[in-house]
mmCIF file of the C-alpha atoms, coordinates in Angstrom:
data_MODEL
# 
_entry.id   MODEL 
# 
loop_
_atom_site.group_PDB 
_atom_site.id 
_atom_site.type_symbol 
_atom_site.label_atom_id 
_atom_site.label_alt_id 
_atom_site.label_comp_id 
_atom_site.label_asym_id 
_atom_site.label_entity_id 
_atom_site.label_seq_id 
_atom_site.pdbx_PDB_ins_code 
_atom_site.Cartn_x 
_atom_site.Cartn_y 
_atom_site.Cartn_z 
_atom_site.occupancy 
_atom_site.B_iso_or_equiv 
_atom_site.pdbx_formal_charge 
_atom_site.auth_seq_id 
_atom_site.auth_comp_id 
_atom_site.auth_asym_id 
_atom_site.auth_atom_id 
_atom_site.pdbx_PDB_model_num 
ATOM 1   C CA . MET A 1 1   ? 0.000   0.000  0.000  1.00 0.00 ? 1   MET A CA 1 
ATOM 2   C CA . SER A 1 2   ? 1.401   3.384  -0.973 1.00 0.00 ? 2   SER A CA 1 
ATOM 3   C CA . ARG A 1 3   ? 1.884   6.225  1.509  1.00 0.00 ? 3   ARG A CA 1 
ATOM 4   C CA . LYS A 1 4   ? -0.874  8.156  -0.211 1.00 0.00 ? 4   LYS A CA 1 
ATOM 5   C CA . HIS A 1 5   ? -3.371  5.297  0.266  1.00 0.00 ? 5   HIS A CA 1 
ATOM 6   C CA . LEU A 1 6   ? -2.192  4.717  3.833  1.00 0.00 ? 6   LEU A CA 1 
ATOM 7   C CA . ALA A 1 7   ? -2.685  8.415  4.700  1.00 0.00 ? 7   ALA A CA 1 
ATOM 8   C CA . ALA A 1 8   ? -6.156  8.387  3.133  1.00 0.00 ? 8   ALA A CA 1 
ATOM 9   C CA . ALA A 1 9   ? -7.071  5.254  5.112  1.00 0.00 ? 9   ALA A CA 1 
ATOM 10  C CA . TRP A 1 10  ? -5.879  6.880  8.368  1.00 0.00 ? 10  TRP A CA 1 
ATOM 11  C CA . LEU A 1 11  ? -7.835  10.062 7.662  1.00 0.00 ? 11  LEU A CA 1 
ATOM 12  C CA . ALA A 1 12  ? -10.956 8.021  6.928  1.00 0.00 ? 12  ALA A CA 1 
ATOM 13  C CA . ALA A 1 13  ? -10.507 6.038  10.162 1.00 0.00 ? 13  ALA A CA 1 
ATOM 14  C CA . ILE A 1 14  ? -10.025 9.214  12.213 1.00 0.00 ? 14  ILE A CA 1 
ATOM 15  C CA . GLY A 1 15  ? -13.077 10.806 10.568 1.00 0.00 ? 15  GLY A CA 1 
ATOM 16  C CA . LEU A 1 16  ? -15.211 7.756  11.393 1.00 0.00 ? 16  LEU A CA 1 
ATOM 17  C CA . ALA A 1 17  ? -13.954 7.739  14.984 1.00 0.00 ? 17  ALA A CA 1 
ATOM 18  C CA . VAL A 1 18  ? -14.769 11.431 15.470 1.00 0.00 ? 18  VAL A CA 1 
ATOM 19  C CA . TRP A 1 19  ? -18.221 10.996 13.878 1.00 0.00 ? 19  TRP A CA 1 
ATOM 20  C CA . GLY A 1 20  ? -18.875 7.918  16.053 1.00 0.00 ? 20  GLY A CA 1 
ATOM 21  C CA . CYS A 1 21  ? -17.870 9.728  19.260 1.00 0.00 ? 21  CYS A CA 1 
ATOM 22  C CA . ALA A 1 22  ? -20.071 12.725 18.424 1.00 0.00 ? 22  ALA A CA 1 
ATOM 23  C CA . THR A 1 23  ? -23.020 10.435 17.642 1.00 0.00 ? 23  THR A CA 1 
ATOM 24  C CA . MET A 1 24  ? -22.548 8.475  20.898 1.00 0.00 ? 24  MET A CA 1 
ATOM 25  C CA . ALA A 1 25  ? -22.222 11.722 22.888 1.00 0.00 ? 25  ALA A CA 1 
ATOM 26  C CA . LYS A 1 26  ? -25.535 13.028 21.552 1.00 0.00 ? 26  LYS A CA 1 
ATOM 27  C CA . ALA A 1 27  ? -27.215 9.687  22.264 1.00 0.00 ? 27  ALA A CA 1 
ATOM 28  C CA . ALA A 1 28  ? -25.880 9.717  25.852 1.00 0.00 ? 28  ALA A CA 1 
ATOM 29  C CA . PHE A 1 29  ? -27.082 13.291 26.423 1.00 0.00 ? 29  PHE A CA 1 
ATOM 30  C CA . SER A 1 30  ? -30.544 13.946 27.875 1.00 0.00 ? 30  SER A CA 1 
ATOM 31  C CA . GLN A 1 31  ? -31.991 17.413 27.315 1.00 0.00 ? 31  GLN A CA 1 
ATOM 32  C CA . PRO A 1 32  ? -32.522 19.537 30.454 1.00 0.00 ? 32  PRO A CA 1 
ATOM 33  C CA . VAL A 1 33  ? -36.097 20.220 31.519 1.00 0.00 ? 33  VAL A CA 1 
ATOM 34  C CA . VAL A 1 34  ? -36.953 23.928 31.822 1.00 0.00 ? 34  VAL A CA 1 
ATOM 35  C CA . ALA A 1 35  ? -39.995 25.025 33.848 1.00 0.00 ? 35  ALA A CA 1 
ATOM 36  C CA . LEU A 1 36  ? -41.297 28.435 34.873 1.00 0.00 ? 36  LEU A CA 1 
ATOM 37  C CA . ARG A 1 37  ? -40.914 28.755 38.620 1.00 0.00 ? 37  ARG A CA 1 
ATOM 38  C CA . ASP A 1 38  ? -41.969 32.328 39.359 1.00 0.00 ? 38  ASP A CA 1 
ATOM 39  C CA . VAL A 1 39  ? -42.338 35.831 37.941 1.00 0.00 ? 39  VAL A CA 1 
ATOM 40  C CA . ARG A 1 40  ? -41.587 38.800 40.187 1.00 0.00 ? 40  ARG A CA 1 
ATOM 41  C CA . LEU A 1 41  ? -41.889 42.519 39.565 1.00 0.00 ? 41  LEU A CA 1 
ATOM 42  C CA . SER A 1 42  ? -38.381 43.902 40.023 1.00 0.00 ? 42  SER A CA 1 
ATOM 43  C CA . SER A 1 43  ? -38.757 47.578 39.123 1.00 0.00 ? 43  SER A CA 1 
ATOM 44  C CA . VAL A 1 44  ? -41.324 50.022 37.732 1.00 0.00 ? 44  VAL A CA 1 
ATOM 45  C CA . GLY A 1 45  ? -40.826 53.291 35.867 1.00 0.00 ? 45  GLY A CA 1 
ATOM 46  C CA . PHE A 1 46  ? -42.662 55.694 33.578 1.00 0.00 ? 46  PHE A CA 1 
ATOM 47  C CA . ASP A 1 47  ? -41.920 53.682 30.410 1.00 0.00 ? 47  ASP A CA 1 
ATOM 48  C CA . GLY A 1 48  ? -42.370 50.197 31.882 1.00 0.00 ? 48  GLY A CA 1 
ATOM 49  C CA . GLY A 1 49  ? -40.393 48.038 34.228 1.00 0.00 ? 49  GLY A CA 1 
ATOM 50  C CA . THR A 1 50  ? -38.423 44.871 34.791 1.00 0.00 ? 50  THR A CA 1 
ATOM 51  C CA . LEU A 1 51  ? -39.658 41.408 35.677 1.00 0.00 ? 51  LEU A CA 1 
ATOM 52  C CA . ASP A 1 52  ? -37.483 38.697 37.160 1.00 0.00 ? 52  ASP A CA 1 
ATOM 53  C CA . VAL A 1 53  ? -38.488 35.478 35.423 1.00 0.00 ? 53  VAL A CA 1 
ATOM 54  C CA . LEU A 1 54  ? -37.259 32.522 37.468 1.00 0.00 ? 54  LEU A CA 1 
ATOM 55  C CA . LEU A 1 55  ? -36.738 29.285 35.565 1.00 0.00 ? 55  LEU A CA 1 
ATOM 56  C CA . SER A 1 56  ? -36.073 25.917 37.139 1.00 0.00 ? 56  SER A CA 1 
ATOM 57  C CA . VAL A 1 57  ? -33.624 23.899 35.028 1.00 0.00 ? 57  VAL A CA 1 
ATOM 58  C CA . TYR A 1 58  ? -33.439 20.154 35.805 1.00 0.00 ? 58  TYR A CA 1 
ATOM 59  C CA . ASN A 1 59  ? -30.403 18.181 34.607 1.00 0.00 ? 59  ASN A CA 1 
ATOM 60  C CA . PRO A 1 60  ? -31.285 14.488 34.051 1.00 0.00 ? 60  PRO A CA 1 
ATOM 61  C CA . ASN A 1 61  ? -27.697 13.592 33.105 1.00 0.00 ? 61  ASN A CA 1 
ATOM 62  C CA . GLU A 1 62  ? -25.003 11.864 35.166 1.00 0.00 ? 62  GLU A CA 1 
ATOM 63  C CA . TYR A 1 63  ? -22.685 14.890 34.850 1.00 0.00 ? 63  TYR A CA 1 
ATOM 64  C CA . ASP A 1 64  ? -22.861 18.628 35.593 1.00 0.00 ? 64  ASP A CA 1 
ATOM 65  C CA . LEU A 1 65  ? -23.998 21.050 32.900 1.00 0.00 ? 65  LEU A CA 1 
ATOM 66  C CA . ASP A 1 66  ? -22.146 24.351 32.682 1.00 0.00 ? 66  ASP A CA 1 
ATOM 67  C CA . ALA A 1 67  ? -24.204 27.061 30.963 1.00 0.00 ? 67  ALA A CA 1 
ATOM 68  C CA . SER A 1 68  ? -22.416 30.113 29.626 1.00 0.00 ? 68  SER A CA 1 
ATOM 69  C CA . GLN A 1 69  ? -25.156 31.892 27.703 1.00 0.00 ? 69  GLN A CA 1 
ATOM 70  C CA . MET A 1 70  ? -28.948 31.990 27.469 1.00 0.00 ? 70  MET A CA 1 
ATOM 71  C CA . THR A 1 71  ? -31.334 33.795 25.131 1.00 0.00 ? 71  THR A CA 1 
ATOM 72  C CA . TYR A 1 72  ? -34.986 34.198 25.994 1.00 0.00 ? 72  TYR A CA 1 
ATOM 73  C CA . ALA A 1 73  ? -38.308 35.675 24.978 1.00 0.00 ? 73  ALA A CA 1 
ATOM 74  C CA . VAL A 1 74  ? -41.368 35.997 27.206 1.00 0.00 ? 74  VAL A CA 1 
ATOM 75  C CA . LEU A 1 75  ? -44.741 35.936 25.451 1.00 0.00 ? 75  LEU A CA 1 
ATOM 76  C CA . VAL A 1 76  ? -48.158 36.571 26.965 1.00 0.00 ? 76  VAL A CA 1 
ATOM 77  C CA . ASP A 1 77  ? -51.177 35.551 24.893 1.00 0.00 ? 77  ASP A CA 1 
ATOM 78  C CA . SER A 1 78  ? -48.823 35.071 21.890 1.00 0.00 ? 78  SER A CA 1 
ATOM 79  C CA . SER A 1 79  ? -47.419 38.643 22.089 1.00 0.00 ? 79  SER A CA 1 
ATOM 80  C CA . VAL A 1 80  ? -43.764 39.237 23.006 1.00 0.00 ? 80  VAL A CA 1 
ATOM 81  C CA . VAL A 1 81  ? -43.645 41.111 26.317 1.00 0.00 ? 81  VAL A CA 1 
ATOM 82  C CA . GLY A 1 82  ? -39.858 41.072 26.695 1.00 0.00 ? 82  GLY A CA 1 
ATOM 83  C CA . GLN A 1 83  ? -36.741 39.386 25.384 1.00 0.00 ? 83  GLN A CA 1 
ATOM 84  C CA . GLY A 1 84  ? -33.018 39.381 25.884 1.00 0.00 ? 84  GLY A CA 1 
ATOM 85  C CA . ALA A 1 85  ? -29.857 37.423 26.512 1.00 0.00 ? 85  ALA A CA 1 
ATOM 86  C CA . THR A 1 86  ? -27.656 36.790 29.495 1.00 0.00 ? 86  THR A CA 1 
ATOM 87  C CA . ASP A 1 87  ? -24.031 35.750 29.739 1.00 0.00 ? 87  ASP A CA 1 
ATOM 88  C CA . GLN A 1 88  ? -24.459 34.904 33.422 1.00 0.00 ? 88  GLN A CA 1 
ATOM 89  C CA . ARG A 1 89  ? -22.705 31.567 34.029 1.00 0.00 ? 89  ARG A CA 1 
ATOM 90  C CA . TRP A 1 90  ? -24.508 28.916 36.059 1.00 0.00 ? 90  TRP A CA 1 
ATOM 91  C CA . VAL A 1 91  ? -24.049 25.216 36.738 1.00 0.00 ? 91  VAL A CA 1 
ATOM 92  C CA . VAL A 1 92  ? -26.752 22.588 37.033 1.00 0.00 ? 92  VAL A CA 1 
ATOM 93  C CA . PRO A 1 93  ? -25.408 19.631 39.055 1.00 0.00 ? 93  PRO A CA 1 
ATOM 94  C CA . ALA A 1 94  ? -25.938 16.072 37.828 1.00 0.00 ? 94  ALA A CA 1 
ATOM 95  C CA . LYS A 1 95  ? -29.471 14.757 38.559 1.00 0.00 ? 95  LYS A CA 1 
ATOM 96  C CA . ASP A 1 96  ? -30.360 18.079 40.212 1.00 0.00 ? 96  ASP A CA 1 
ATOM 97  C CA . SER A 1 97  ? -31.960 21.460 39.496 1.00 0.00 ? 97  SER A CA 1 
ATOM 98  C CA . ALA A 1 98  ? -30.854 25.074 39.525 1.00 0.00 ? 98  ALA A CA 1 
ATOM 99  C CA . VAL A 1 99  ? -32.885 28.281 39.423 1.00 0.00 ? 99  VAL A CA 1 
ATOM 100 C CA . VAL A 1 100 ? -31.942 30.805 36.743 1.00 0.00 ? 100 VAL A CA 1 
ATOM 101 C CA . ARG A 1 101 ? -33.063 34.445 36.972 1.00 0.00 ? 101 ARG A CA 1 
ATOM 102 C CA . LEU A 1 102 ? -33.775 36.224 33.715 1.00 0.00 ? 102 LEU A CA 1 
ATOM 103 C CA . PRO A 1 103 ? -34.300 40.011 33.876 1.00 0.00 ? 103 PRO A CA 1 
ATOM 104 C CA . VAL A 1 104 ? -37.044 40.889 31.380 1.00 0.00 ? 104 VAL A CA 1 
ATOM 105 C CA . LYS A 1 105 ? -37.650 44.555 30.539 1.00 0.00 ? 105 LYS A CA 1 
ATOM 106 C CA . PHE A 1 106 ? -41.205 45.387 29.510 1.00 0.00 ? 106 PHE A CA 1 
ATOM 107 C CA . SER A 1 107 ? -43.061 48.454 28.256 1.00 0.00 ? 107 SER A CA 1 
ATOM 108 C CA . TRP A 1 108 ? -46.453 49.539 29.538 1.00 0.00 ? 108 TRP A CA 1 
ATOM 109 C CA . GLN A 1 109 ? -47.761 49.284 25.996 1.00 0.00 ? 109 GLN A CA 1 
ATOM 110 C CA . GLY A 1 110 ? -46.706 45.643 25.702 1.00 0.00 ? 110 GLY A CA 1 
ATOM 111 C CA . ALA A 1 111 ? -47.921 44.732 29.184 1.00 0.00 ? 111 ALA A CA 1 
ATOM 112 C CA . GLY A 1 112 ? -51.224 46.631 28.938 1.00 0.00 ? 112 GLY A CA 1 
ATOM 113 C CA . ALA A 1 113 ? -53.136 44.056 26.884 1.00 0.00 ? 113 ALA A CA 1 
ATOM 114 C CA . ALA A 1 114 ? -51.898 41.180 29.049 1.00 0.00 ? 114 ALA A CA 1 
ATOM 115 C CA . GLY A 1 115 ? -52.847 43.058 32.223 1.00 0.00 ? 115 GLY A CA 1 
ATOM 116 C CA . GLN A 1 116 ? -56.303 43.833 30.858 1.00 0.00 ? 116 GLN A CA 1 
ATOM 117 C CA . HIS A 1 117 ? -56.826 40.180 29.905 1.00 0.00 ? 117 HIS A CA 1 
ATOM 118 C CA . LEU A 1 118 ? -55.676 39.093 33.375 1.00 0.00 ? 118 LEU A CA 1 
ATOM 119 C CA . LEU A 1 119 ? -58.124 41.499 35.030 1.00 0.00 ? 119 LEU A CA 1 
ATOM 120 C CA . ASN A 1 120 ? -61.026 40.388 32.820 1.00 0.00 ? 120 ASN A CA 1 
ATOM 121 C CA . SER A 1 121 ? -60.559 36.622 32.800 1.00 0.00 ? 121 SER A CA 1 
ATOM 122 C CA . GLY A 1 122 ? -58.296 35.954 35.771 1.00 0.00 ? 122 GLY A CA 1 
ATOM 123 C CA . SER A 1 123 ? -55.619 34.175 33.718 1.00 0.00 ? 123 SER A CA 1 
ATOM 124 C CA . VAL A 1 124 ? -53.248 34.621 30.786 1.00 0.00 ? 124 VAL A CA 1 
ATOM 125 C CA . LEU A 1 125 ? -51.375 32.145 28.614 1.00 0.00 ? 125 LEU A CA 1 
ATOM 126 C CA . TYR A 1 126 ? -47.603 32.559 28.750 1.00 0.00 ? 126 TYR A CA 1 
ATOM 127 C CA . GLU A 1 127 ? -44.593 31.137 26.964 1.00 0.00 ? 127 GLU A CA 1 
ATOM 128 C CA . VAL A 1 128 ? -40.896 31.410 27.821 1.00 0.00 ? 128 VAL A CA 1 
ATOM 129 C CA . ARG A 1 129 ? -38.630 30.250 25.007 1.00 0.00 ? 129 ARG A CA 1 
ATOM 130 C CA . GLY A 1 130 ? -35.063 30.571 23.856 1.00 0.00 ? 130 GLY A CA 1 
ATOM 131 C CA . ALA A 1 131 ? -31.811 28.649 23.782 1.00 0.00 ? 131 ALA A CA 1 
ATOM 132 C CA . MET A 1 132 ? -29.001 27.898 26.205 1.00 0.00 ? 132 MET A CA 1 
ATOM 133 C CA . LYS A 1 133 ? -25.355 27.180 25.461 1.00 0.00 ? 133 LYS A CA 1 
ATOM 134 C CA . ILE A 1 134 ? -24.187 24.320 27.661 1.00 0.00 ? 134 ILE A CA 1 
ATOM 135 C CA . ALA A 1 135 ? -20.790 22.696 28.105 1.00 0.00 ? 135 ALA A CA 1 
ATOM 136 C CA . SER A 1 136 ? -20.609 19.168 29.445 1.00 0.00 ? 136 SER A CA 1 
ATOM 137 C CA . GLY A 1 137 ? -18.200 16.261 29.558 1.00 0.00 ? 137 GLY A CA 1 
ATOM 138 C CA . LEU A 1 138 ? -19.542 15.310 26.118 1.00 0.00 ? 138 LEU A CA 1 
ATOM 139 C CA . GLY A 1 139 ? -19.014 18.646 24.393 1.00 0.00 ? 139 GLY A CA 1 
ATOM 140 C CA . THR A 1 140 ? -20.765 21.997 23.947 1.00 0.00 ? 140 THR A CA 1 
ATOM 141 C CA . PHE A 1 141 ? -24.406 22.123 22.870 1.00 0.00 ? 141 PHE A CA 1 
ATOM 142 C CA . THR A 1 142 ? -26.885 24.893 22.081 1.00 0.00 ? 142 THR A CA 1 
ATOM 143 C CA . LEU A 1 143 ? -30.244 23.659 23.329 1.00 0.00 ? 143 LEU A CA 1 
ATOM 144 C CA . PRO A 1 144 ? -33.623 25.222 22.619 1.00 0.00 ? 144 PRO A CA 1 
ATOM 145 C CA . TYR A 1 145 ? -36.295 25.323 25.329 1.00 0.00 ? 145 TYR A CA 1 
ATOM 146 C CA . ASP A 1 146 ? -39.980 26.242 25.279 1.00 0.00 ? 146 ASP A CA 1 
ATOM 147 C CA . GLN A 1 147 ? -42.154 26.409 28.411 1.00 0.00 ? 147 GLN A CA 1 
ATOM 148 C CA . ARG A 1 148 ? -45.879 27.174 28.093 1.00 0.00 ? 148 ARG A CA 1 
ATOM 149 C CA . GLY A 1 149 ? -48.595 27.455 30.657 1.00 0.00 ? 149 GLY A CA 1 
ATOM 150 C CA . SER A 1 150 ? -51.324 29.542 32.196 1.00 0.00 ? 150 SER A CA 1 
ATOM 151 C CA . PHE A 1 151 ? -50.879 32.130 34.924 1.00 0.00 ? 151 PHE A CA 1 
ATOM 152 C CA . ARG A 1 152 ? -53.895 32.705 37.202 1.00 0.00 ? 152 ARG A CA 1 
ATOM 153 C CA . SER A 1 153 ? -54.400 35.784 39.309 1.00 0.00 ? 153 SER A CA 1 
ATOM 154 C CA . LEU A 1 154 ? -55.011 35.001 42.974 1.00 0.00 ? 154 LEU A CA 1 
ATOM 155 C CA . ALA A 1 155 ? -57.045 38.202 43.247 1.00 0.00 ? 155 ALA A CA 1 
ATOM 156 C CA . HIS A 1 156 ? -59.570 37.224 40.566 1.00 0.00 ? 156 HIS A CA 1 
ATOM 157 C CA . PRO A 1 157 ? -62.928 36.086 42.011 1.00 0.00 ? 157 PRO A CA 1 
ATOM 158 C CA . ARG A 1 158 ? -63.228 32.826 40.005 1.00 0.00 ? 158 ARG A CA 1 
# 
């Protein structure tokens, strides 16, 4: 076998090994479960305010997940109320959860319709979606998440 053929065979073997490791890593990786934990009013001003959206992130894997970036959008009744990104680093231990705080700026115009709907019906549909960049023992992944639900006002007489 010539050197040229031997080099090509080695490159093919290395390529297959890298592809196989990446495929096994993705198969061994379980996606984190993101759930809305709480929404708190952080600040209020003339133009709007800031909400602290608290997400619970559960790591079903046997190893820690190290998140270095997260993008997010908060929707109420299908309208974007706020969005942003954070470079705040956080770690979710293996088989455990961590709470992540996302500061969401909102305008009174954007929040007005949701507030009116909440006052009238006692509940609003929400969605928190985005992506998180996570490093693990198996590599770095960008994972989308999408949490939907209904928020009920405790003050509504239903």
